[in-house]
N, C-alpha and C positions, 0 to 999 in steps of 0.2 A: 330502807325500800329496798324493796330486791324485784329484779326483772323476771319473770317464771314463762319461759317457753312451754308451749303445749302440744305434746307431740299428738294423744291422745285418751279420750275422755270416753269413760262405757258407758251407754245409754241406762239409764233407771227409769223407767215408766213412772209417770205420776208424782215424778221428786224434783223438786229444783235441787240445780247442782251449784255451790258455792266454788269459784275458783280463785284459790290462793287465798292472801289475806288483805287486809285493810290496807291501802296506800300501794299496793303491788301493781307492775305494770306490765301489759300482755303483749307480744311481738306477733305479728302472724311475719313469717320470712317473706325477702320478695319470691314473687312465684308462685307461693301455696295460695292456697282455695281454701277460705274458710265456707263449709258447705250448710246451710242450716234447712232439715228436712222438711217436707210438706209436713203442715200443721204444728210444728214447731214457732215457739215465741220469744224472742232477745227483748225482752223490758228494759229500759231505762228506768229508773227509781223516783226521777226528778234531779238528782241528785250529782250524777256523774257527767264528766266532760269526755268528748274527745270526739271520735270517726263515729262511734255509734252514737252518739249524743240523742238524736232526735227531739220528739215535744213530746213534754210530759204535760199533759192535762190534768187541772186543778180542779176543786169542787168549785160549783158554782159562787162566783161573788155575787152579795146583795149589799154591800157596802158603798161608800158616795166617794172613798178614798181608798185607791190602790198602788202599791209599789211593785211593780213587777222583775220577775228574775229571768236573765236569758236562757231559751231551750223550755220554756213553758208555753203553754197554752192555756189561756183562760176565757171561760164561757161568761158574760157579765148579764145580771136581772137587772135594769134599769125600769122593771115596774113603779116603784114608787119615789126614786132618786136619781138625777145627776149623778154620774161619775166621774171623777179625776181621775187619770191612769197616770203615775210618773214611770218614764223609761228608765231602764238604769244610768246612773251617771257614770260608769264607765262599763267600756266595752270593748269587744275584740272584733276586726273584721268578719264577717258571715254571721256573727250570733244574731239571734231569728227569735221574735215572739209572735203568739199568733192570738187574737182575737175575736170573739163571734159574739153578735147579739142573741144571749139565749133567749128571750122572749117576745123580741120584734118591736121593741121598742126607743132603737136608740133616737128615731126621729122626733118623740116627744119628749126625753130625757136624752142630751148628749152623750157621749161621751169626750171629755178634753183629753189631750195627748201633750206630756207637760215634760222637760226635759232638759238638764245641765249644759248637755249638748247638744248638737244641732238638728233640727229637725228637715229634711228637707230642704237642705243648706240655708236654713232661716234662723234666728231666736225665737221664733211665735211660737205658741202651742197652735195645736192643729185640733179639728174636732171628727168626730163618725157621728153623721149626721141623719144614715139610711136604716130603718127598719131590715132587719135580717142581713145586717151587713156583716162579713168576715173579713178580715184583714191581717197578712203576713207583715212583720216590718222586721225588717234585716239593719245593721250596723253595716254602713258600707267605708266610710275612713271620715276623718276630722272634717274634709271640706263638706259634704255631704250630710253626714251624720247617720242617726234613723229614716228610714226611706221605705215607701211603700213595695214590696216587691210581687203581693198580690193580693185580689181582692175579690169578694163575691156581692152580688148587687149593692155595690159600692159606684154608681154610678161616671160621671166625667172622671171624676180621680177618688181615690181611696180615702186620703187625707183632704177634708174641706179645712179652707182657712177660718182662723175665728173671726167672726164681726167685731165691731168695736168702734166707738162712736168720738166722733171729731167736733168739736166748736170749731168756728170759724168768724172772723170778723174779716170784711171785705171791704176797706174804703176807697173812694176814687180820687182822683187829681182836682186840687180847685180852680175856677174859674179864676183867669186873671182880672187884673180890675182895669174898666174902663179910662178914658183918658179925655177932658173935654174941656174948652174954656169956659162953660158953665157949670163944672164940677163932675166928674167922672164918678159913676157907681162903684163901690163894692162889688170885688167878684163873689157870687155865691163858691159853699161848702162842696167837696165832692161827697157825691153818695153815701151817705153808713149803714150798712146794713150784715145783720148776723144770721148765722144758722147753725143747726146742730144737727148731725148728719150719721147714719151707722153705714160703715164701709166693711169691705172682706180683704183680707190680703190678696196681695199683686194685682190692686187696680191703682192706676198712674192718675194723680189729680195734679190737673194745668193749673199753673199761676199765674197771672196776668197783674200787671201794678201800673197803673194810668198816672201820665205825667199834670202835672200843673200848667194851667195857660199862662205864655210869656209875658214880658215887660212890654209894654208899647209905648210911645211918643205921642204927642197930640195930632189927632186927624189922621189916626191910626185905630182901625179896628180893635179892639181888645180878643184873645181868642180861649174858648172853651176849656175846663179839665178835661180828661182824658179817664174810660171807665174801666174799673179794675174787674177783677172777675175770677172766679173759681169752675172747674168741668171736669168731667171724667167719666167714665162708664159705669155707670151704675149708681153716678151721683147727682142732684137737681142742680142743675147751676145756677151759680147766685150773680149776679153783675149787677155792679153799683155806678149811674151813670156820673160823667163828669161834669163837675160845676160849674154852672151858667156865668159867663165871661159878664163883666159889668158895662152895661152903659158907657158911652162913650163919643165924641163930637159926629161921629159917621154913619153910628151904631146902638139900636136898642141894646136894652139889656137879654140875654138869653135865659129861658129855662135849664134846667140840668137835674143835677141829684138834690142840688138846694140852688135857687135861680138868683140870679145877678141882679144887685140892687141898680134902680132907674137915676138918671141922671139926665145932664141938659147935651140933647142932640142939634144937628143942624138944623136951621131956622128958628132958633132960640124954643124946640118942643121942647119939653120935659116927660117923661113920661113912667110908669110904673115898673116894677121891677119884674123880673122874669118868675114862670112857675116854677116850685120846687115840685119835689118827688116824678120828675117825667122822666120818661114814663111810671105809671103809676105801680108801685108796689104795698105790700103791707105785710109787715109795720111798714110806716111812711120812710124813704131814704131823705127826707129832709124837706127842708118848707122853702116857702116864697121870698123874694129880693126885695126890698123895702120900695115904695112911692116916692119919684121925686115931685116935685109941684114948684110952679114958677113963681106961684107968692114967696118962697123962701129962695131965691134967686141966687145961683152959685155955689148953691151945694150939693151933693150928689146923696145917694140914697145908700145903706147898708146891705151887704149881698145874704142870703138865708145862709142858716147854719143849721147842723142835722137836728135838732130839737125846740129852735126858736127861731119866728121870722127877723128877717133884717130890719132897720128902723126907718123913719121916713127923715128926710132932710126938716130942720125944724127953725123956727124965727127967720126974718127978712133976712137983707144981704148982713153978712158977717153974724149970721145964728149960728147955727151948729148942725153937721152932717149926720147923715143918718149911720148911728150902730151897727155892727157885724152881729148876727145872730149867732147864739150861742152853738157848742157842741154838744156832745153828748159822750161821758165817762162811760169807758169799758174794765174792766180788771182781768180780761183773759191773760195778762203778760205776768198776773199774780200782784200789780199794785194797779192803783185807780189812776189813767191816763184818758183826758179830752180829746175825743179828735172832729174834725168837720168844722169848724168855726167858720162864720163867715166876717166878710171884712169890710171894716167901715168905708163910706164915701169920701169923699175932697170937700173942700171950702175954700173959698175965695180970702178971707178976709174972717174970720170968724173961730171957733172950737171944733175941733175935730170931734166925731163922735168915738164912744167906745170900741174897742175890738171883741168882736166874739172869743169867747173861751174856744180853745179846741183849733188854735194854730192860724187863725186869723190875722190877717195883716193890716196896716194902720193905715187910715188915709192922709192921703198927703194936703199940702196948700201951696197955693204961690203966692201969699202975703201974713208972713213970713214964708218964706221957702224953703218945703218939707217933703222931700222926696216919700213917695208913698213906699208902705213895708211890703215883704213879700210874703207869702204865705209860709207857713213851716211846713218844713220837708218831712215828709213821711207821716203826717197829720192830717194833711188833706184840706188847710184850711185855704181860702178867698185869697186873690191878691187886693189890696189896697187901691183905693180910688185915686188919681191924680189931677191937680187943676193945673194945664197948660192953654197956653196962646200961640199963635204967631211965631211970637219969638222968643218961648220960654224953651225950656229943656226938659223939664220935668218927667220923667217917666212912672207910668200906673204899677203897682207890683207883681209879681207874680204870684201862680196859685200854688200852695205847695204839692209835690207830688203825695200822690196816696198809698196804701200800705194794703198784705193781707195778709195773719195770722194765724195761725194753725195750733191746736190745743190738744192735746191727747195724754193717757192715761204713758206712765212710763214703760208700762211691762209692754204695751203694744206698740211702743214708735220702732219703726221697721229700721231707720239707718238711712235708709236710700232717698237721699235729694237731689236735685239738678238747681241751679242756680246761685248757691253758696248761701242760702239763709244762715238767718243767725239761730241757733241752735242751744237752747236754754234747757236744762233737765233738773229733775228735783223741785218744780216749781207747785209745792203742793202737791205731791206726786204728781204733777206732771209735766208732759215735755211740749215746749212751745218753739214753733219754728216761724220768725218774722220773715216775711219775704218783702225786699225793696227795689225789688225786680223782677223780672220774668224769671220762671224757674217750674221744677214742678216735687212730688210727694208719692209715693210708691206707698200704697199700703201694705 
């Protein structure tokens, strides 16, 4: 390779002038002027690089895929199909590519931009979605990668985020179990709701995870569970209601995602359980708590679960307390897990009802002394009912804390979260975020 210094070239009208040999470098000395006469053309064949590189426009593209080269322009015809455009995998600062909508059909059949380098500072693909759009894309650096440096008919932004789908599971905190001398009711499960929604890049999804209702002593009112939710711009808010508390000595069972179980209250009154699916959602987020009857004294009813209502107390004194209602199974994490089970009510001297599948707590007994069980944390189960008295110290069970889970394709996951969710990738091609506390995910 040689360096050729150009002193003078005699003009030859209508004739192409070739300077030097392949591989030669041409140097214009400092202070010199390169004067291209009016009407003359300096052409880049599309393979040269350097100061005079410019943009070399290619033939109209109709294929569904295109791998681009820096320094070239592409008119893309998407009349018959969308096109995935791969930007160069290696680039120097200032490398430029131009793309234009040849037929005014980008809104119908989009252009998807993809690259192993970053695009506008992220790893997600981008879209061209506006008819008659034209855009110049320039490589900035390793931090931002390819960025739009100009656009025609491009709207608010030249490179649009690619919409993608997220599956959501939202389980609220379970209700606390009641505590009563006549048999406390089991806590209802937290509301159980699912949703699949389409999101676009850059939107923040706020996640709230509800706590379960706490444990209580005799002659104290139980506590409802707290709601869990997802919300964000462009997103349909999903809220699951906290589970209703079980009936206690001084308070009736409460409504909630699932209702708390009925039991004995002040004055020897027995009552029905709380109503589930409160407030009403479709599909239903939970079921009713079981009913307690004075005919079957000293036994509490079970709290409702996501799929099965709480059981009523059975048999006379020494009979069986109500069973907790069963929850609902989900495979959003890649394996089947049952959430939002109701808790069993309490007995005085008999048989405890079954615990609802999905994290419900076991009921308690005073003869023999058995402490009520808590709902399982992050399954949203209700807390077990307790049978106490003025001299006893049996505690009712606490409701289990809820959980919020997001699942999306591995390729769509942005990696931007707060609140430290557990992140599992490669779950049948999905990334799964499990939130056990308040946080967020930015799409």
